[in-house]
Structure formats: structure tokens, C-alpha cells
C-alpha positions as a printed NumPy array, in Angstrom:
array([[ 11.362, -18.651, -78.208],
       [  9.87 , -20.386, -75.143],
       [ 13.149, -19.957, -73.283],
       [ 13.177, -16.204, -73.959],
       [  9.608, -15.837, -72.701],
       [ 10.432, -17.882, -69.581],
       [ 13.503, -15.755, -68.873],
       [ 11.502, -12.522, -69.339],
       [  8.774, -13.741, -66.976],
       [ 11.339, -14.742, -64.359],
       [ 13.088, -11.376, -64.544],
       [  9.736,  -9.58 , -64.39 ],
       [  8.754, -11.49 , -61.256],
       [ 12.051, -10.635, -59.581],
       [ 11.564,  -6.919, -60.212],
       [  7.941,  -6.936, -59.035],
       [  8.525,  -8.949, -55.843],
       [  9.528,  -5.932, -53.672],
       [  6.275,  -4.173, -54.6  ],
       [  4.031,  -6.966, -53.316],
       [  3.958,  -5.495, -49.81 ],
       [  1.262,  -3.034, -48.901],
       [  2.078,   0.662, -48.963],
       [  1.718,   0.885, -45.173],
       [  4.088,  -1.986, -44.458],
       [  7.683,  -1.049, -43.675],
       [  9.985,  -3.627, -45.228],
       [ 13.425,  -2.068, -44.808],
       [ 15.219,   0.794, -43.143],
       [ 18.083,   2.429, -44.997],
       [ 20.124,   2.909, -41.787],
       [ 19.927,  -0.81 , -41.007],
       [ 20.374,  -1.898, -44.614],
       [ 23.564,   0.142, -45.151],
       [ 25.262,  -1.7  , -42.292],
       [ 24.291,  -5.197, -43.439],
       [ 27.225,  -7.555, -43.811],
       [ 29.696,  -5.492, -41.804],
       [ 31.816,  -7.004, -39.063],
       [ 32.409,  -5.237, -35.785],
       [ 35.159,  -5.328, -33.195],
       [ 32.679,  -6.035, -30.407],
       [ 29.643,  -4.675, -28.642],
       [ 31.596,  -1.558, -27.597],
       [ 32.486,  -0.706, -31.214],
       [ 30.838,   2.674, -32.012],
       [ 29.692,   1.388, -35.429],
       [ 28.054,  -1.627, -33.778],
       [ 26.32 ,   0.595, -31.23 ],
       [ 24.998,   2.759, -34.078],
       [ 23.79 ,  -0.329, -35.978],
       [ 22.112,  -1.817, -32.908],
       [ 20.309,   1.453, -32.163],
       [ 19.067,   1.72 , -35.764],
       [ 17.924,  -1.925, -35.625],
       [ 16.135,  -1.351, -32.32 ],
       [ 14.297,   1.71 , -33.608],
       [ 13.301,  -0.079, -36.808],
       [ 12.106,  -3.241, -35.043],
       [ 10.086,  -1.3  , -32.448],
       [  8.265,   0.51 , -35.288],
       [  7.738,  -2.737, -37.169],
       [  6.368,  -4.613, -34.134],
       [  4.057,  -1.694, -33.349],
       [  2.833,  -1.676, -36.942],
       [  2.33 ,  -5.446, -37.254],
       [  1.034,  -6.321, -33.793],
       [  0.031,  -3.06 , -32.116],
       [  2.457,  -3.703, -29.24 ],
       [  4.578,  -0.763, -28.098],
       [  8.036,  -1.7  , -26.87 ],
       [ 10.816,   0.488, -25.531],
       [ 13.919,   0.201, -27.738],
       [ 16.125,   0.785, -24.69 ],
       [ 14.86 ,  -2.34 , -22.938],
       [ 15.731,  -4.925, -25.594],
       [ 18.657,  -5.486, -27.939],
       [ 18.092,  -5.372, -31.674],
       [ 18.48 ,  -9.137, -31.888],
       [ 16.04 ,  -9.656, -29.   ],
       [ 13.505,  -7.591, -30.93 ],
       [ 14.025,  -9.738, -34.026],
       [ 13.386, -12.818, -31.924],
       [ 10.361, -11.237, -30.224],
       [  8.843, -10.491, -33.624],
       [  9.332, -14.095, -34.713],
       [  7.618, -15.35 , -31.553],
       [  4.722, -12.933, -32.121],
       [  4.393, -14.261, -35.672],
       [  4.046, -17.816, -34.329],
       [  1.876, -17.188, -31.274],
       [ -1.685, -18.454, -31.055],
       [ -4.405, -15.821, -31.171],
       [ -5.449, -16.491, -27.565],
       [ -1.911, -16.22 , -26.148],
       [ -0.989, -12.884, -24.547],
       [  2.048, -10.983, -25.835],
       [  3.377, -10.638, -22.27 ],
       [  3.898, -14.395, -22.135],
       [  6.624, -14.064, -24.758],
       [  8.104, -10.827, -23.456],
       [  8.837, -12.468, -20.092],
       [ 11.348, -14.75 , -21.841],
       [ 13.678, -11.843, -22.615],
       [ 15.902, -10.203, -20.029],
       [ 15.506,  -6.468, -20.142],
       [ 18.619,  -4.38 , -20.56 ],
       [ 19.692,  -1.407, -18.47 ]])
């Protein structure tokens, strides 16, 4: 009986975990999520370009929402934006955002 209760609680927690975020917080983008796990022929592959653009748009919105910093999705790659967000998460409150943005070469 204890095992059944434990299993039910575990399953319940797994189903409720996605709902722990606030209603305003964006936690996934369907365009980015549908391309997860794919492999691409290179950076010139049209599918990769589409994925990178969707990732850029999503990350720019997410960074704006979390930190209030507006970034141009044309200036950074999707992976740069992921890295920028992780640096912003770790920065001290008195450190300026520009300090971290200088570490990334701007594209185009």
C-alpha cells in the first residue's frame, strides 16, 4: 500500500512540475521545441537558419522579460543569447549588464 501511495505522489509531482512557473513567465516556445534534437547539415542549412531565428526571437523575449534588457536578435546568435542569459543569471546586483555583453562579438 505504501508503495502505491509513493508511486502516485511521484507521478502527481511530475505532472504538476510544469505548472510551478508563474503565468507571466515564458518557459518554452513551440517553434524552438519542435526542432529540438534535430541535426543540421551546417549553418547554411535552411532548417538550421529557421531554428536559429526562432531561438533568437525566443531568447530576446525571455531576456527582456527576466532582466528588462532589450537585445537585438540580429546582433547575437541563438547560442550567444543562451550564454548571455546564463551570465545575467549569475551576475552580481551591482554589475552592469553591458559588462557581460562586451564579451560577445556582434554578428552582421
